[in-house]
C-alpha positions as CSV (number, residue, x, y, z in Angstrom):
1,X,0.2,0.2,0.1
2,X,1.9,3.6,-1.2
3,X,1.6,6.1,1.5
4,X,-1.7,8.3,-0.5
5,X,-3.5,4.9,-0.1
6,X,-2.4,4.8,3.6
7,X,-3.5,8.3,4.3
8,X,-7.3,7.5,2.6
9,X,-7.4,4.3,4.8
10,X,-7.0,6.0,7.9
11,X,-8.9,9.1,7.4
12,X,-12.2,6.9,5.9
13,X,-11.5,4.5,9.1
14,X,-11.2,7.0,11.3
15,X,-14.4,9.3,10.1
16,X,-16.3,6.1,10.9
17,X,-17.5,7.0,14.3
18,X,-18.9,10.0,12.9
19,X,-21.4,7.5,10.6
20,X,-24.9,7.9,11.4
21,X,-25.9,5.4,13.9
22,X,-26.4,1.8,12.4
23,X,-30.2,1.0,11.9
24,X,-32.3,-1.7,14.4
25,X,-34.4,-3.7,12.2
26,X,-37.2,-6.1,13.2
27,X,-37.4,-7.9,16.5
28,X,-33.7,-8.7,16.6
29,X,-32.1,-6.2,19.5
30,X,-28.9,-6.3,17.1
31,X,-28.0,-3.3,14.8
32,X,-27.1,-3.6,11.2
33,X,-25.2,-1.4,9.3
34,X,-25.0,-2.2,5.2
35,X,-26.1,-5.9,6.3
36,X,-23.6,-6.5,8.9
37,X,-24.5,-7.0,12.8
38,X,-22.1,-4.3,14.7
39,X,-23.2,-4.3,17.7
40,X,-25.0,-6.9,20.8
41,X,-28.0,-6.1,22.6
42,X,-28.0,-2.5,23.8
43,X,-30.0,-3.3,27.0
44,X,-27.3,-5.7,28.6
45,X,-23.9,-4.7,29.9
46,X,-22.0,-6.9,28.0
47,X,-19.0,-6.4,25.4
48,X,-17.3,-8.4,22.8
49,X,-13.6,-7.7,22.5
50,X,-12.4,-8.4,18.9
51,X,-8.8,-8.4,17.6
52,X,-8.1,-8.5,14.2
53,X,-4.5,-9.8,12.7
54,X,-2.9,-10.1,9.3
55,X,1.0,-10.0,9.2
56,X,1.5,-8.8,13.0
57,X,0.9,-10.8,16.1
58,X,3.4,-8.9,18.4
59,X,0.3,-8.3,21.2
60,X,-0.8,-12.0,21.0
61,X,0.7,-13.5,24.2
62,X,0.4,-10.7,26.1
63,X,-3.0,-9.9,25.3
64,X,-4.2,-14.1,26.0
65,X,-2.1,-13.5,29.2
66,X,-4.3,-10.8,30.2
67,X,-7.5,-12.4,29.4
68,X,-6.1,-15.7,31.2
69,X,-5.6,-13.3,34.4
70,X,-9.0,-11.6,34.1
71,X,-11.4,-14.9,33.6
72,X,-12.6,-13.7,30.2
73,X,-12.8,-14.8,26.6
74,X,-12.7,-13.0,23.2
75,X,-12.8,-13.7,19.7
76,X,-9.9,-13.4,16.9
77,X,-10.1,-12.7,13.2
78,X,-7.0,-13.7,11.3
79,X,-6.6,-13.5,8.3
80,X,-5.2,-17.2,6.0
81,X,-1.9,-15.6,5.6
82,X,-2.4,-15.0,9.8
83,X,-2.7,-18.5,10.2
84,X,-0.5,-20.4,7.7
85,X,2.6,-18.5,9.3
86,X,4.5,-20.7,11.0
87,X,5.7,-18.0,13.7
88,X,2.1,-17.5,15.2
89,X,1.5,-21.1,15.1
90,X,1.9,-21.5,18.8
91,X,0.2,-18.5,19.4
92,X,-3.0,-20.1,17.0
93,X,-3.0,-23.3,19.4
94,X,-2.8,-21.1,22.7
95,X,-6.0,-18.8,21.8
96,X,-7.3,-22.4,21.0
97,X,-6.5,-24.2,24.0
98,X,-7.6,-20.9,25.9
99,X,-11.4,-21.5,24.7
100,X,-11.2,-17.9,22.6
101,X,-13.3,-17.5,19.0
102,X,-11.5,-17.8,16.5
103,X,-12.6,-16.8,12.9
104,X,-11.8,-15.6,9.3
105,X,-10.9,-12.4,7.9
106,X,-10.1,-12.6,4.6
107,X,-7.4,-14.8,3.1
108,X,-5.5,-11.9,1.4
109,X,-6.7,-9.2,3.3
110,X,-8.4,-8.1,0.1
111,X,-10.3,-4.5,-0.1
112,X,-13.4,-5.0,-0.8
113,X,-14.7,-2.0,-2.2
114,X,-13.7,2.0,-3.0
115,X,-13.2,4.1,-0.1
116,X,-14.5,7.0,-1.0
117,X,-17.5,4.8,-2.9
118,X,-18.6,2.5,-1.2
119,X,-21.0,0.9,-3.4
120,X,-17.8,0.7,-6.2
121,X,-16.9,-3.5,-5.7
122,X,-13.0,-3.7,-6.6
123,X,-13.5,-7.6,-6.4
124,X,-16.0,-10.0,-8.2
125,X,-18.3,-12.4,-6.3
126,X,-16.0,-15.3,-7.5
127,X,-12.5,-13.2,-6.2
128,X,-14.7,-13.0,-2.4
129,X,-15.7,-16.5,-2.3
130,X,-12.4,-17.8,-3.5
131,X,-10.2,-16.0,-1.1
132,X,-12.7,-16.6,1.9
133,X,-12.8,-20.2,1.2
134,X,-9.1,-20.4,1.1
135,X,-9.3,-18.4,4.6
136,X,-11.1,-21.3,6.1
137,X,-9.2,-23.7,4.0
138,X,-6.1,-22.4,6.5
139,X,-8.4,-22.5,9.8
140,X,-8.8,-26.3,9.1
141,X,-5.7,-27.1,9.6
142,X,-6.3,-26.0,13.5
143,X,-9.5,-28.0,13.3
144,X,-11.8,-25.1,12.4
145,X,-14.6,-25.2,10.6
146,X,-17.1,-23.0,9.0
147,X,-19.9,-24.1,11.2
148,X,-17.8,-23.7,14.6
149,X,-16.7,-20.3,12.8
150,X,-19.9,-18.9,10.9
151,X,-18.9,-14.8,11.8
152,X,-16.8,-13.3,9.3
153,X,-15.2,-9.7,10.2
154,X,-14.3,-7.9,6.9
155,X,-10.6,-7.0,6.0
156,X,-9.9,-3.7,6.9
157,X,-13.3,-3.5,8.5
158,X,-14.8,-2.5,5.1
159,X,-17.8,-3.8,3.0
160,X,-20.8,-2.8,1.2
161,X,-24.6,-4.7,1.0
162,X,-23.3,-6.8,-1.9
163,X,-20.4,-8.4,0.4
164,X,-23.1,-9.0,2.9
165,X,-25.4,-10.5,0.9
166,X,-22.2,-13.2,-0.8
167,X,-21.3,-13.7,2.9
168,X,-25.0,-14.7,3.7
169,X,-25.0,-17.0,0.3
170,X,-21.9,-18.9,1.6
171,X,-23.8,-19.7,4.7
172,X,-21.8,-17.3,7.0
173,X,-22.8,-14.0,9.0
174,X,-20.9,-10.8,8.6
175,X,-20.2,-8.7,11.4
176,X,-18.2,-5.5,12.3
177,X,-17.0,-3.3,15.3
178,X,-19.6,-1.0,16.6
179,X,-18.9,2.7,15.9
180,X,-17.8,6.0,18.4
181,X,-14.6,5.1,19.8
182,X,-11.1,5.2,18.5
183,X,-10.1,1.8,19.6
184,X,-9.6,0.6,15.8
185,X,-6.8,3.1,15.5
186,X,-4.5,1.5,17.3
187,X,-2.6,0.4,14.0
188,X,-2.0,4.1,13.0
189,X,1.8,5.1,13.1
190,X,3.4,8.1,14.4
191,X,3.7,11.0,11.8
192,X,0.8,9.7,9.7
193,X,-2.2,12.0,9.2
194,X,-4.3,10.1,11.4
195,X,-2.2,8.7,14.2
196,X,-3.8,8.6,17.5
197,X,-2.1,7.9,20.7
198,X,-2.9,5.2,22.8
199,X,-3.9,7.3,25.6
200,X,-6.2,9.4,23.3
201,X,-8.1,6.1,22.4
202,X,-8.1,4.6,25.8
203,X,-9.8,8.1,26.5
204,X,-12.5,7.8,23.7
205,X,-13.8,4.7,25.1
206,X,-14.3,5.9,28.5
207,X,-16.0,9.2,27.4
208,X,-18.3,7.4,24.8
209,X,-19.1,5.1,27.9
210,X,-19.8,8.3,29.7
211,X,-21.7,9.8,27.1
212,X,-23.5,7.6,25.0
213,X,-27.4,6.6,26.0
214,X,-26.4,3.4,26.1
215,X,-23.2,3.6,27.2
216,X,-20.8,0.5,25.9
217,X,-23.6,-2.4,25.9
218,X,-23.9,-4.7,23.3
219,X,-20.4,-3.2,21.7
220,X,-17.9,-4.7,20.1
221,X,-14.4,-3.4,20.9
222,X,-12.2,-4.0,17.9
223,X,-8.4,-3.8,18.2
224,X,-5.2,-5.4,16.9
225,X,-3.3,-8.4,18.0
226,X,-0.3,-6.6,16.5
227,X,0.6,-3.4,14.7
228,X,3.5,-2.2,13.1
229,X,7.2,-1.8,14.7
230,X,7.1,1.9,13.6
231,X,4.2,2.5,16.4
232,X,6.0,1.8,19.8
233,X,2.8,2.8,21.7
234,X,1.2,-0.7,22.0
235,X,-2.3,-0.1,23.0
236,X,-2.7,-3.5,24.0
237,X,-0.4,-3.2,27.0
238,X,-3.5,-0.6,28.1
239,X,-5.7,-3.7,27.5
240,X,-5.3,-4.4,31.8
241,X,-5.9,-1.2,32.7
242,X,-8.8,-1.1,30.4
243,X,-11.0,-4.7,31.0
244,X,-10.4,-3.5,34.9
245,X,-12.1,-0.1,34.6
246,X,-14.9,-1.4,32.3
247,X,-15.4,-4.4,35.1
248,X,-15.7,-1.7,37.6
249,X,-18.4,0.1,35.8
250,X,-20.8,-3.2,35.8
251,X,-19.7,-4.4,32.2
252,X,-19.5,-8.3,31.4
253,X,-17.1,-10.0,28.2
254,X,-18.1,-12.2,26.3
255,X,-17.2,-13.8,23.5
256,X,-18.4,-12.9,20.0
257,X,-21.2,-16.1,19.4
258,X,-22.4,-15.3,23.0
259,X,-22.7,-11.2,22.8
260,X,-24.9,-12.3,19.1
261,X,-26.2,-14.9,20.8
262,X,-26.8,-17.1,17.9
263,X,-26.2,-20.9,17.0
264,X,-24.9,-22.1,13.9
265,X,-26.4,-21.8,10.8
């Protein structure tokens, strides 16, 4: 990705918290945005910690240690490249042994649609499905199949209605993080236009919890299992403080499948 593309990516992703709230449809307590579930039941003080991963995993063992220490389960959405990386094999095994949810994040971390014209697809349905199937093939080497990991979180956390439809046609459920905080900006690097410090990210979560009518109820709080070495201010080092603070405010932490409370299709 060149510098111009990276800048556009960062700016678009950081503007996402300012998008209109997702709609609530039918009798389901889940909130939807472009066909993807982006929040659980807002009447319950429950949160799903979600971590995505592609080429970096430097926070992996620290995160698993904190989760074990705090007695909570989280959800990890990883690319096929991540699952096939021999350097990450031990970490994946530790995540499985810890009872965490392991899901798909595409095989090659494709960009599905234009950053500025969301309805403009950059992949065909075949490219989409072939890539996602390759992701699940990599997961199968760890004994993870589609039935056990039917939630799918799109690469770049960027998708449109077509991607949601194609996901459903594969018997999977598209999800994304809940907008409103800067947790997803933990990958930004110093010197980039969209850089956010870990202090700023941490405070954005607490500010949202205090100011929003439903706090963080049903929130899908996304950050990354690893980030570029250029970012030395690692947000995952704030995980213990964050969990303890939110526990003190009455929140329970759940795997994504428990938060959305949906059995396999």
